KEGU-396074 format. One record per residue (C-alpha): residue in three letters; z, x negated, y. Coordinates in steps of 0.02 Angstrom, whole numbers, padded with zeros to 5 digits, always signed. Layout:
# KEGU-396074
ALAZXY/...
# end
This chain:
# KEGU-396074
MET+00000+00000+00000/PRO-00038-00062+00176/HIS+00133-00011+00239/SER+00306+00012+00166/THR+00410+00169+00156/ARG+00594+00191+00190/VAL+00694+00347+00161/PHE+00841+00411+00263/THR+00953+00490+00134/ALA+01050+00646+00171/PRO+01161+00754+00061/GLY+01055+00805-00087/PHE+00941+00650-00083/HIS+00945+00481-00170/ALA+00832+00329-00152/ALA+00804+00188-00274/ALA+00672+00052-00290/GLY+00571+00125-00146/VAL+00552+00294-00232/VAL+00621+00455-00163/TYR+00722+00563-00281/LYS+00766+00735-00218/THR+00887+00861-00287/SER+00845+01043-00264/MET+00846+01101-00084/SER+00942+01259-00055/THR+00868+01409+00032/PRO+00977+01381+00187/ALA+00913+01203+00194/ARG+00732+01261+00194/ARG+00775+01394+00320/HIS+00848+01263+00438/ARG+00705+01139+00423/TRP+00652+01194+00597/ILE+00807+01118+00675/LEU+00737+00942+00674/ASP+00576+00992+00763/ALA+00656+01115+00882/CYS+00797+01002+00937/LEU+00688+00850+00959/GLY+00565+00956+01058/ALA+00704+01016+01172/ALA+00768+00839+01189/LEU+00602+00775+01251/VAL+00573+00924+01367/LEU+00388+00897+01400/ALA+00242+00871+01282/GLY+00077+00781+01249/CYS-00049+00767+01110/ASN-00219+00700+01057/LYS-00376+00770+00980/THR-00466+00700+00829/LYS-00648+00660+00854/ASP-00727+00487+00852/ASP-00575+00384+00902/ALA-00558+00213+00823/LEU-00406+00198+00710/VAL-00319+00033+00684/GLU-00274+00023+00500/PRO-00090-00012+00469/HIS-00128-00190+00410/GLY-00221-00220+00578/GLY-00214-00377+00681/GLY-00364-00460+00603/ALA-00276-00486+00437/SER-00373-00461+00277/LYS-00386-00279+00230/GLY-00368-00329+00049/ASP-00198-00407+00078/PRO-00065-00271+00060/THR+00070-00388+00125/ALA-00021-00430+00287/PRO+00083-00383+00441/VAL+00031-00241+00553/GLU-00015-00297+00728/LEU-00031-00162+00860/ALA-00079-00187+01041/PRO+00066-00147+01159/VAL+00064+00020+01251/GLU+00147+00064+01415/HIS+00085+00241+01444/PRO+00052+00391+01329/SER-00131+00392+01381/GLN-00149+00229+01283/MET-00097+00319+01124/LEU-00210+00471+01146/GLY-00391+00497+01095/ARG-00530+00496+01222/ASP-00564+00680+01198/THR-00388+00739+01237/ALA-00399+00905+01330/LEU-00239+00898+01432/LEU-00108+00770+01482/MET+00039+00807+01597/MET+00162+00672+01646/GLY+00322+00686+01746/THR+00407+00543+01835/SER+00572+00559+01743/MET+00710+00677+01691/ASN+00816+00609+01833/ARG+00682+00654+01960/ALA+00661+00828+01885/ALA+00849+00857+01901/GLU+00841+00798+02081/ALA+00688+00901+02129/PHE+00754+01061+02051/GLU+00932+01028+02113/ARG+01016+01034+01944/ASP+01191+01026+02017/ARG+01156+01179+02125/LEU+01092+01279+01976/VAL+01237+01227+01863/LYS+01359+01284+01996/ALA+01266+01447+02030/PHE+01248+01493+01846/GLY+01404+01414+01774/PRO+01441+01541+01636/GLN+01260+01549+01578/TYR+01244+01360+01578/THR+01406+01343+01482/SER+01336+01455+01345/ILE+01172+01359+01334/ARG+01264+01193+01331/ALA+01379+01253+01192/VAL+01231+01300+01083/MET+01143+01135+01117/VAL+01297+01029+01085/SER+01337+01121+00925/THR+01157+01093+00865/VAL+01111+00921+00932/GLY+01280+00851+00977/HIS+01232+00820+01159/ASP+01188+00917+01316/LEU+01008+00863+01337/LEU+00990+00965+01496/ASP+01103+00835+01577/PRO+01009+00673+01614/ALA+01172+00577+01596/ALA+01176+00624+01411/TRP+01004+00554+01372/ALA+01067+00376+01351/ASP+01186+00437+01215/VAL+01037+00485+01106/GLY+00931+00333+01149/LEU+00819+00411+01282/ASP+00788+00341+01456/ALA+00817+00477+01587/SER+00733+00367+01718/GLY+00573+00341+01616/PRO+00415+00448+01611/LEU+00402+00603+01502/GLY+00260+00722+01472/LEU+00151+00840+01372/ALA-00025+00831+01301/MET-00138+00949+01205/THR-00289+00911+01098/ASP-00390+01067+01135/LEU-00378+01253+01165/VAL-00450+01311+00998/ASN-00341+01220+00870/PRO-00215+01134+00982/HIS-00095+00998+00931/VAL+00050+00977+01051/VAL+00146+00814+01069/LEU+00305+00781+01170/PHE+00324+00612+01256/ALA+00478+00525+01324/THR+00541+00348+01354/VAL+00656+00261+01230/SER+00807+00162+01288/ASP+00888+00129+01118/ARG+00784+00155+00961/ALA+00934+00141+00844/LYS+01024+00283+00933/LEU+00870+00394+00928/VAL+00842+00360+00743/GLY+01025+00396+00716/LEU+01003+00566+00796/VAL+00859+00602+00678/ARG+00968+00550+00530/LYS+01106+00667+00589/LEU+00992+00816+00616/ALA+00909+00788+00448/GLY+01078+00781+00363/ASN+01137+00940+00446/ALA+00978+01028+00390/GLN+00986+00952+00215/MET+00810+00886+00233/GLU+00723+00727+00184/VAL+00655+00613+00321/ILE+00533+00475+00278/GLU+00501+00325+00389/GLU+00331+00239+00380/PRO+00331+00073+00474/TYR+00172+00010+00561/GLY+00225-00162+00617/SER+00352-00136+00757/ALA+00303+00048+00768/SER+00346+00185+00645/ILE+00323+00368+00600/LEU+00469+00478+00549/ARG+00424+00639+00461/PRO+00499+00766+00342/GLY+00458+00736+00161/GLY+00354+00853+00057/GLY+00182+00842+00137/ASP+00101+00846+00307/LYS+00195+00997+00372/GLY+00348+00997+00483/GLY+00288+00890+00627/ALA+00319+00704+00650/LEU+00400+00581+00768/VAL+00313+00422+00825/LEU+00404+00270+00894/ARG+00291+00141+00975/ASP+00357+00013+01098/ARG+00460+00112+01226/ILE+00371+00276+01195/VAL+00428+00413+01078/ALA+00307+00553+01036/VAL+00350+00712+00940/VAL+00201+00797+00858/LEU+00249+00979+00845/ASP+00213+01067+00682/THR+00051+01162+00714/GLY-00032+01144+00544/GLU-00066+01039+00392/ASP-00125+00883+00484/SER+00026+00845+00594/VAL+00052+00678+00507/GLU-00131+00631+00532/VAL-00108+00661+00718/ALA+00048+00553+00715/LYS-00049+00413+00627/ARG-00179+00417+00764/LEU-00045+00401+00895/VAL+00044+00257+00810/THR-00115+00157+00773/MET-00222+00198+00925/ASP-00308+00047+01003/PRO-00281+00060+01193/ASN-00457-00009+01219/VAL-00533+00149+01145/SER-00399+00272+01202/LEU-00396+00404+01337/ALA-00331+00272+01458/ALA-00494+00175+01437/GLN-00607+00326+01457/THR-00712+00319+01615/ASP-00689+00502+01662/TYR-00500+00490+01645/ARG-00493+00335+01752/LYS-00604+00414+01886/ALA-00503+00574+01890/THR-00331+00494+01897/GLY-00357+00319+01964/GLY-00360+00365+02148/LEU-00215+00487+02146/ARG-00056+00441+02236/ALA+00110+00422+02146/ALA+00189+00593+02122/ASP+00323+00690+02030/LEU+00196+00768+01912/SER+00020+00713+01867/VAL-00102+00818+01767/TYR-00270+00776+01688/PHE-00380+00897+01595/ASP-00553+00884+01522/LEU-00630+01044+01590/ALA-00802+01018+01514/GLY-00725+00972+01346/MET-00622+01131+01345/VAL-00778+01234+01376/ASP-00870+01140+01237/GLN-00730+01178+01116/ALA-00722+01362+01163/ASN-00911+01380+01152/ALA-00915+01293+00982/GLN-00789+01419+00916/SER-00890+01561+00990/LYS-01047+01498+00904/ARG-00957+01486+00738/HIS-00900+01665+00757/ALA-01077+01720+00802/ALA-01144+01635+00646/ASP-01032+01748+00541/PRO-01059+01921+00617/ASP-00967+02077+00564/SER-01052+02182+00432/ASN-01144+02341+00478/TRP-01032+02472+00399/ALA-01157+02612+00434/GLN-01297+02518+00346/GLU-01184+02492+00196/GLU-01142+02678+00194/LEU-01327+02720+00210/VAL-01372+02614+00058/LYS-01232+02695-00039/ALA-01286+02870+00013/GLN-01467+02835-00035/LYS-01412+02781-00208/GLU-01307+02938-00226/GLY-01451+03050-00171/ALA-01371+03117-00013/GLY-01459+03252+00087/PRO-01582+03217+00229/GLU-01460+03266+00366/ARG-01328+03144+00302/LEU-01457+03005+00284/ALA-01527+03036+00457/GLU-01352+03028+00533/LEU-01313+02864+00444/GLU-01480+02791+00499/ARG-01439+02836+00678/GLN-01266+02757+00663/ALA-01336+02601+00580/GLU-01461+02578+00721/GLU-01323+02605+00848/VAL-01216+02471+00766/ARG-01365+02351+00766/ALA-01396+02386+00950/ASN-01213+02357+00992/ASP-01210+02196+00892/GLU-01365+02135+00981/ARG-01290+02178+01150/TRP-01129+02085+01109/ARG-01231+01938+01043/ARG-01328+01927+01207/ARG-01167+01943+01304/ALA-01083+01803+01204/GLU-01234+01692+01232/GLY-01230+01732+01417/GLU-01044+01695+01429/ARG-01069+01526+01345/ALA-01215+01486+01460/LEU-01115+01536+01613/ALA-00968+01426+01564/GLU-01084+01280+01528/LEU-01169+01303+01696/LEU-01006+01302+01792/VAL-00941+01141+01711/SER-01107+01050+01699/GLY-01088+00877+01771/VAL-00897+00890+01786/GLU-00824+00729+01715/GLY-00639+00764+01731/VAL-00504+00842+01838/GLY-00343+00762+01893/PHE-00210+00822+02014/THR-00032+00785+02064/ALA+00116+00885+02127/THR+00260+00813+02229/ALA+00416+00910+02275/LYS+00441+00911+02463/ARG+00574+01001+02562/GLY+00459+01147+02604/GLY+00385+01160+02428/PRO+00269+01066+02308/VAL+00120+00975+02384/PHE-00040+00962+02281/ASP-00170+00825+02283/GLY-00314+00803+02162/ARG-00491+00763+02119/MET-00632+00843+02020/VAL-00752+00706+01968/ALA-00928+00776+01966/GLY-01098+00691+01966/PRO-01230+00726+02098/ASP-01320+00848+01981/ALA-01162+00948+01941/PHE-01190+01134+01969/LEU-01033+01154+02074/ARG-01094+01019+02192/ARG-01257+01115+02210/LEU-01163+01277+02236/LEU-01022+01232+02357/VAL-01062+01164+02529/ASN-00938+01100+02658/ARG-00936+01222+02803/GLU-00925+01182+02986/GLY-00756+01221+03061/ALA-00623+01330+02984/ALA-00616+01506+02913/LYS-00625+01635+03052/LEU-00568+01793+02963/PRO-00380+01756+02946/LEU-00371+01726+03134/SER-00442+01897+03179/LEU-00366+02010+03046/ASN-00219+02125+03065/GLY-00081+02128+02935/ALA-00001+01999+02823/PRO-00113+01904+02700/LEU-00101+01959+02519/TRP-00249+01854+02462/CYS-00381+01765+02565/GLY-00531+01668+02501/SER-00673+01589+02594/GLY-00811+01462+02572/ARG-00993+01419+02591/VAL-01123+01418+02452/ASP-01302+01362+02439/PRO-01408+01521+02423/ALA-01522+01450+02286/ALA-01374+01399+02179/ALA-01285+01563+02217/TYR-01431+01663+02147/GLU-01436+01549+01996/LEU-01253+01592+01969/LEU-01290+01777+01996/GLU-01422+01773+01860/ALA-01300+01687+01742/ILE-01166+01817+01779/ALA-01289+01957+01738/ALA-01327+01873+01572/ALA-01141+01856+01536/GLU-01130+02045+01555/GLY-01269+02064+01427/GLU-01390+02125+01559/LYS-01565+02067+01603/TYR-01577+01998+01779/SER-01713+02121+01825/ALA-01603+02266+01770/PHE-01458+02193+01869/LEU-01565+02184+02027/ALA-01625+02363+02000/ARG-01448+02425+01980/ALA-01392+02333+02136/LYS-01534+02411+02235/ALA-01489+02585+02172/GLU-01308+02561+02222/LEU-01327+02462+02384/GLY-01502+02503+02442/LEU-01552+02320+02459/ASP-01672+02213+02360/LEU-01560+02062+02335/GLU-01706+01945+02302/ALA-01836+02007+02427/GLU-01726+02063+02571/LEU-01558+01972+02562/ARG-01599+01802+02489/PRO-01719+01745+02627/VAL-01590+01775+02764/LEU-01430+01724+02673/VAL-01340+01575+02751/GLY-01199+01563+02625/ASP-01037+01581+02724/ALA-00924+01717+02653/GLU-00743+01767+02678/LEU-00631+01899+02599/CYS-00450+01947+02631/MET-00338+02079+02557/THR-00199+02122+02678/PHE-00032+02211+02684/GLU+00005+02317+02837/GLY+00173+02382+02891/LYS+00350+02326+02851/LEU+00422+02301+02680/GLY+00577+02396+02629/GLU+00555+02543+02748/LYS+00464+02653+02622/PRO+00379+02642+02452/LEU+00218+02545+02445/ASP+00064+02651+02479/ARG-00106+02573+02451/LYS-00191+02713+02549/THR-00107+02658+02709/GLN-00042+02482+02679/LEU-00172+02392+02574/GLY-00313+02333+02687/LEU-00472+02232+02669/GLY-00582+02123+02777/ALA-00741+02033+02724/THR-00885+01946+02810/LEU-01055+01883+02752/ARG-01159+01772+02865/VAL-01349+01791+02878/SER-01480+01699+02980/ASP-01461+01795+03144/ALA-01385+01949+03225/ALA-01545+02052+03215/LYS-01555+02027+03026/ALA-01373+02079+03008/LYS-01405+02244+03099/TYR-01566+02274+03002/LEU-01482+02253+02834/LEU-01345+02379+02878/ALA-01473+02504+02940/LYS-01579+02477+02784/MET-01430+02517+02672/ALA-01386+02673+02773/THR-01561+02747+02762/SER-01603+02691+02584/GLY-01541+02844+02492/SER-01438+02730+02380/GLU-01265+02778+02316/LEU-01185+02681+02458/GLY-01312+02741+02586/LYS-01270+02923+02550/LEU-01089+02887+02596/MET-01125+02789+02757/LYS-01096+02892+02913/LYS-01147+02827+03084/ARG-00996+02783+03190/GLY-01020+02689+03353/GLU-01129+02536+03323/GLY-01087+02534+03139/TYR-01050+02649+02993/ALA-00899+02724+02906/VAL-00876+02757+02720/GLU-00736+02865+02651/VAL-00671+02780+02494/PRO-00589+02901+02371/ASP-00402+02870+02344/TRP-00402+02731+02473/ARG-00454+02717+02654/THR-00602+02729+02770/MET-00705+02569+02766/TYR-00806+02516+02918/LEU-00972+02424+02902/GLN-01017+02334+03063/THR-01093+02172+03128/ALA-01015+02031+03227/GLY-01158+01920+03285/ASP-01241+01851+03129/ARG-01104+01917+03014/ILE-01098+02080+02917/VAL-00919+02142+02924/VAL-00835+02261+02802/SER-00657+02310+02841/SER-00525+02444+02838/ASP-00494+02397+03021/PRO-00623+02477+03140/GLU-00586+02347+03275/LEU-00608+02190+03169/ALA-00791+02163+03213/LYS-00752+02169+03399/ARG-00614+02040+03382/LEU-00727+01926+03280/SER-00866+01938+03410/ALA-00747+01900+03553/GLY-00646+01769+03459/ASP-00487+01870+03487/PRO-00341+01853+03366/GLY-00267+01992+03263/SER-00088+02003+03206/MET-00111+01901+03046/PRO-00079+01728+03122/SER+00094+01786+03177/GLU+00129+01869+03008/ILE+00095+01716+02899/ARG+00263+01663+02826/PRO+00310+01523+02831/SER+00209+01475+02984/ALA+00173+01303+02909/ALA+00051+01386+02789/ARG-00061+01435+02933/GLY-00117+01257+02961/ALA-00168+01240+02779/MET-00262+01406+02786/GLU-00360+01347+02938/LEU-00408+01177+02868/PRO-00584+01141+02933/GLY-00733+01070+02841/THR-00688+01131+02667/ALA-00811+01200+02539/ALA-00692+01334+02477/SER-00512+01384+02506/GLN-00392+01520+02457/ALA-00217+01578+02500/PHE-00109+01691+02393/ASP+00057+01766+02443/LEU+00154+01756+02280/SER+00290+01877+02336/MET+00165+02011+02386/GLY+00069+01986+02224/VAL+00228+02013+02124/LEU+00268+02170+02223/TRP+00098+02251+02196/THR+00101+02215+02010/MET+00283+02254+01972/VAL+00323+02403+02080/GLY+00244+02566+02025/ARG+00279+02748+02050/VAL+00270+02884+01919/SER+00132+03005+01965/MET+00119+03179+01894/SER-00030+03294+01884/SER-00053+03472+01828/PRO-00013+03492+01643/MET-00164+03482+01528/MET-00173+03635+01416/SER-00295+03734+01312/ALA-00296+03912+01246/PRO-00359+03959+01073/GLY-00537+04023+01078/MET-00568+03971+01259/THR-00646+03820+01342/GLN-00556+03730+01484/GLU-00680+03802+01609/GLU-00648+03979+01545/LEU-00460+03957+01556/GLU-00471+03898+01736/LYS-00558+04061+01783/VAL-00421+04172+01710/PRO-00319+04250+01852/LEU-00137+04196+01870/SER-00010+04333+01836/ALA+00146+04356+01943/LYS+00249+04275+01806/THR+00134+04124+01802/LYS+00136+04106+01991/LYS+00326+04111+01990/ALA+00331+03981+01851/ARG+00210+03870+01946/LYS+00316+03881+02102/ALA+00470+03831+02003/MET+00375+03686+01925/GLU+00316+03625+02096/LYS+00493+03635+02164/ALA+00557+03533+02016/GLN+00416+03408+02040/ALA+00460+03388+02224/ARG+00638+03340+02175/VAL+00574+03215+02048/ASP+00456+03141+02179/GLU+00599+03125+02302/LEU+00708+03030+02180/GLU+00562+02925+02116/ALA+00526+02872+02295/LYS+00707+02822+02314/ARG+00700+02726+02150/GLU+00541+02637+02202/ALA+00612+02588+02370/ALA+00767+02516+02285/GLN+00659+02427+02158/MET+00547+02357+02294/LYS+00698+02291+02387/GLN+00762+02213+02227/VAL+00596+02133+02182/LEU+00570+02072+02360/ALA+00739+01986+02355/ILE+00674+01887+02207/SER+00494+01858+02253/ASP+00503+01825+02439/ALA+00566+01649+02409/LEU+00405+01605+02317/GLY+00306+01603+02479/ILE+00119+01567+02490/VAL+00008+01452+02387/VAL-00140+01376+02480/ALA-00276+01272+02397/ALA-00441+01200+02458/VAL-00585+01095+02389/THR-00694+00979+02492/GLU-00852+00896+02429/ASP-00873+00708+02443/ASP-00980+00574+02363/ARG-00880+00578+02200/GLY-00861+00764+02177/PHE-00721+00865+02259/THR-00550+00827+02329/LEU-00416+00957+02295/THR-00278+00987+02422/GLY-00145+01118+02445/GLY+00034+01166+02418/GLN+00162+01302+02392/PHE+00246+01349+02555/LEU+00419+01415+02512/ARG+00520+01538+02615/VAL+00681+01450+02569/ALA+00740+01273+02599/SER+00700+01194+02430/LEU+00638+01216+02251/GLY+00816+01223+02190/GLN+00859+01365+02307/MET+00700+01456+02256/LEU+00750+01444+02073/GLU+00925+01502+02113/VAL+00858+01655+02204/VAL+00730+01697+02069/LEU+00846+01672+01921/GLY+00987+01765+02004/GLY+00874+01911+02047/VAL+00803+01920+01872/MET+00978+01923+01798/ASN+01026+02065+01915/MET+00870+02163+01868/SER+00909+02145+01684/GLY+01056+02259+01714/GLY+00943+02412+01708/THR+00914+02550+01834/THR+00899+02517+02021/LEU+00982+02684+02066/ASP+01168+02711+02084/GLU+01257+02816+01954/ALA+01247+02979+02051/ASP+01062+02963+02088/GLN+01026+02911+01909/GLU+01112+03068+01844/ALA+01016+03171+01972/MET+00853+03090+01914/GLU+00885+03133+01732/LEU+00929+03312+01779/ALA+00774+03328+01889/TRP+00661+03269+01749/GLN+00740+03392+01628/ARG+00715+03535+01751/TYR+00535+03484+01780/SER+00504+03478+01593/ASP+00579+03651+01568/ALA+00481+03721+01716/GLN+00320+03645+01653/GLN+00344+03723+01481/ALA+00380+03893+01561/PHE+00218+03879+01661/ILE+00119+03834+01505/ASN+00192+03981+01408/ALA+00154+04102+01550/ARG-00023+04036+01564/LEU-00054+04058+01379/GLU+00004+04238+01395/ASP-00123+04260+01535/ALA-00259+04193+01420/GLU-00206+04306+01277/ARG-00212+04463+01386/PHE-00380+04410+01459/GLN-00458+04390+01287/ALA-00385+04556+01228/LYS-00471+04643+01373/LYS-00635+04560+01325/GLY-00615+04622+01147/ARG-00595+04448+01073/
# end
């Protein structure tokens, strides 16, 4: 054998002459096999892994010694960073500065003090399992880990991912001792396979159960994700740094110019798409069977009647048509993904905790022929829409695109929907009244902006999208005359949109069902669509709206107005949480049917006095439910806002340069620090876990109101059915 094997014996195991002898493992022992992996994973906190492709493996005998000499020593090149142990086709690598820095950035002492009882419980479980509080950086030295050294996470791919945890070793003997202890507690066998100065520790009994790699000052835990965990560990322990991820050109380009930071992230975007598309192709090569065709063949053999055969033939053809549509759609989705990442060589970015929130810095390496470099164009100046809008920003995005590339993307999007481009254009013309190719493309400049806004004050009343959710959007064309012509063309086209456009001043108004009136106007060479009828005037005059003063914190405004970018976006995390979490129960008229009558016939049956009385009682009960639901929603909104407001706004922008794109941005908190943000969020979540947001009296009233509404609704249904019965009796049914 090219390497030796040692066995850590635990209760129930014996070793002699290099051979492992194992007594029977009890069911509890097998059940607790997970403890080794779980505890080591928790100890290392973050993770990393590598993907198997064409990476060169150094055989354990290595070092230029004769492969035929089983006693030749293993010689491995030294490694200083996990990227030197990973394969070149690794999909994702995240590295943090250290556990000490994480504790500092997230203000561990603040959180321990704020959540003392909860932390005490977590610590008790961890100490009883591992023997140490690994959430305390001071305890890392006791298990042989360096709390001041790098730690991280990597992933091989998104289809069949292997995950590996990385940390820095301060005392190998202590760390191995921890493994011995955990193995003994779990009554499991742990085998050590030395590779020169490095080694692999793994559970006995095959390739399952994960593995731990010790190489120089790096420890890597391969989590148990399948049969080949040990093979992944062998790649890590024998990887030649000269052919590793660290030596890959794309990785070096994407990460080499980034400044030192608390967290660094690299991911192979194009590789991820390749992996996902390969899986999609494999699935397409093994399509689902046509059940209707199988039933048709069976029916033909059994001599079924012509009507049955005709129905099965129709269903079989329908299944074939659906399969073909989904096949085209899958092909279009793969082509779209490939188009978007074509020429992208790698993405790297960093995050550093500052007092006002994390600051992002990054790079997307893309060649001159990359589609995104053809699509995105650096604009002149800054976005204009956020300056002129009213209301607080919920989400704002803006950028400039090259029209030719934009239409190439549009064609790819149509294919991803399983639609021919010609059909897509025809549908757009029927809905908008414009020929996107003949009329819009020649005059399109490429600048576009869109903002969703929130109007009003939070906490005063339940959220209402009909009055509080606003929109503003602009699209720039070649000149002011073309902008006016395009609007007039849509209004007179007879299209679905044109039929809704009503002349109002110099523009048009469209009533949007269940929302608000939208105004279509022009501001110079820009087409403006907004829920604010005065937006176009402010844009033309360069006058500000209320949004600049409603951006919180105000520091985010500068990032939103960064000039010369190709694309940028801002997202208010607190508002996003509110709109997704807070909802109100809505009730409609009860759906009912009467025997022997269609819904339309039932609606024409006159209401009796009894039914009218029952309906009035039901409406009164519903009004009480609505009143209490509004109160519940207001309380819930206040509760959610107390949690989410601290999250602030995330702003990100990309700017093209000679190497691809630079990525800049940050999270602008509404509290003093990340630690305070976590304290607010965790505390709020714990309070919400208590249940209802109403006080005891209102909660009892709510339950009573719902019961009364349910009883009143049933009384209305019964009375209505009696109406239907009498109506049919009169008709002789």
